[in-house]
N, C-alpha and C positions, 0 to 999 in steps of 0.2 A: 790597806784601808782602801786605796782607790781601785784596786784590781776586783776587791769584792763587791764593789758599788757600780763597777762596770760591766760585771757579770750580771747583776741583777737585772740592769738597764736591758742588756740584750735579751735575757729572759723574758721579759715583759712584751718586748718588742717584737718575740716569735709570737707568744701567746695572743697577741692583738690581731697578728697578720691571719694566724689560724682561724680567729673566732669571726671575721669578716668573711671568708671564704666559705664559711658554712650558712650564711645568710642567704635568704631566698629572695629574690626581688619580686616585689608584686608591683604587678601593671594596674594602674586607674580603670575604674569602670567605664565601658565604652570602649577601649582601645583595644585593636587587634580585632580577629573574628570574633563573632556571637557567640555565646555558649550554644552549646548544642542542646535539645531538650529533648527528653525522650519521650516515647510513643503516649504514654499514660498522662504527662501533663500537658501535652498539646491540645489546644482547643478544637474539638471535632467542628467540621463544617458542616453546616445546616443546608438540607435540600431545600427547594422552593416547595412550599405548602407545608413543611413539615410541622407539626403540633409545636407551640410554643414560639413561633416566630410571627412577624407581624403578617396580617393576611395581605395578599396581593391580589390588587383587581385586575380581572383580565377584560381587556378591550374587545368589546363586540365588533363583529366583522358584519359591516355593512354591504348588503348584496346589491348592486346596482339593477334597477329595474326601471323599465319604462314607465312614464307618467299614464296614469289612467287616462283612457279617453275621455274627452268630453261629452257627455251626454246631455244633448237639449232638454230644457225643462218640458214638460208636457204641453204647455200653453203655447211657447214658442212652435212647436211642431204642428199643435192643432192650428195656429193661427197660418202658418206657411201652407198647409192643406186647404184650409179656407180661401185663401189668396188664389192657390192654384187653381181653384173651382169656381172662382166668383169672375174669373176674367170675362169682359162682355163679350159678347160673338161679333164677330166682322160686320160691318155694314149690310154686305150680300148674305147674310148669313139664313138659316132656314126659315127664320122669322120675319126677315125683310120684305115688306110690302111694296110691290112694283109702283113707278110712279111715271109721268112725263119725260121723256127723253131716254128712259133706261133701255139700254140693249139686251135683247133674250135671244137664245136659241131653242126653238121648237122642234123636237126630232118626233116622227112617226116612224115605227119599226117598219122596215122593208118598203118605204114609200119614200123615194127623194124627191117627187114633187112637192110632198107636205113638209119637208125638212129645212128648215128657213130660218134665216137671221133677220130679226124684227126689231125694230123701233117702236117704242111705245107713243103712240101720238099726243100731241098738246090736250086733246079729248080724253086722254086714257085709253085708248083703244088701239088694238092690232087688228090687221086684215090677213085673212088666209084664206086660199082657194076653198070652194065647196060651202064652207060656213061663214064666210064673208067677215064682217065685224064681231070682235069679241072683247067685252071689258077686260083690260089689264089691270088697269091702276085700281090700287086697294087690296089686291090678291097677291098671295105667296106665291112661289114658282109652284110649288105641291097644288095648291088649289086650281091655279090657270090650267095645270096640266089635265085636272079631273075635270074641269069646264069644256076644255075642247075635247076630251075623251067623248065626253055625252054628247057634245055637238057631232061629232065625228061617227057616232051609232047610226046615223041616219044614211051613210052613205059607204061605210067601210064594217065589215065585221070584226069584232073585237079589235080594235085600233090600240096599240101599246106607243102612249104619249110621254114625252119628258119635255120638262122645260128648264133651261139652264141660263141664270143671268149672267152675261158676258161683262156687262161694265154698268155703275152704278153712275146716274147723272140727274136723278130725280132731285133727291135732298140737297138743298142749297143754302147757303147762308150769305150776309151781305157785309161789306165792310167800306165804309161812307166818313168822310171828313178828313182830316189832315194826315192822310196816307200816301205813299209815293204812287200806288195802285187801286186805286178804291174800284169797287165792282162786286159783281156776283161771282161765287164760287163754289163749284160742286164740293159737297159733302161726301166722299167714299169711303172714307175710314174715321175714326174717332180723331178729332181736331180740336186742340185746346184754343184760347183767346190769345195764348202766346204765339202760338202756331200760326193761327191765323193773320196777326199781324207780321209774322215773318214773311208769309205766302203775300202780303199786300204791299210788301217792301220795306215796310217799316215807317218811321213818322217824319214827316217834314218839320222844317226849321220852325214852324208856326205850331206845332201841336202843342197839346197840352197832356202829357201822360199821366197827370194825376187825376184827369177828370174823365177817363175814360167810361162809357155806358155800354151796358149790353141789354137790348131790347128783345124781350120774348114774349109770343104771345102763349098763354098758357088758359087752357079752359076758357076762351073767347075771352080772356081780359090779357091786358099788357101789362107787362112786368118788366121793371126798369131796375137794373143792379148798376151801381157805382163800383168803378174797377181803378185801382191805384197801380199802375205800371209797375211800381218798385217794388209793389208789395208780389208781383207777379215773379219778379227775379230775385226775391227774397229765399230765404230757407224753407220757409212754410209753404210759400207759394199761393198764399192767400187771393183768392178772386179768379184763379186761372181753372174756370170752369170747361168743362167740356160743351162744345157748340151742339144745338139740334138744328134739324131742319126749320128754315124760316127765321133763324134767329138774325139780328143786324149788331154788329159792334159799329159805335160811333165814337170817335176821334175827334173831339172839340180843337 
């Protein structure tokens, strides 16, 4: 009885051992190498721009270019042209009328004796050989040359005469009052109030810069203009008039 029971136990042990060896070991998901996928099941890679994919915005390429040249407005260029043409001629320009103490050169073609440097006398006349006194005051250089030419026709055949202004001394202005150098000054070129004060050496310690006066004779009447020195040196330069012959600047 015992032998039979032992034989059955041994047979069961053999059967159990054979059954365990036939079982397959199942690995959990994700362990080991990833399962291979077939070509049919692999997701196709989309190309850029392929239909069905999200639209891709192309970044525009910006070309570097020089900034456009600044073109001045028509009004600005027009004003610049007007300013260039509106420059006043120099004091000894073609329209300048001669006056006392002006220095001139009279030239007669091929006649050295009648080619002279002359000073207009206080009476407004000049003196030349043959024709004696000639009124120069109030005439331009061209007008005086024509006058001399007509006078010389009595002595010379077809004289060619020219007159050149060498030095302008006739126009004058006056600075009086509390300045370092009051006196009479020649107006040889455009001169402003501020420049006249500088030529006069500036103010003395007793001057009243806010009470300057410009006295001018206009059409036989005396005109008085009040000037504040501090306005002259301001940005606007109010009252910085250009002087005329005969003007008087008074600094009280």
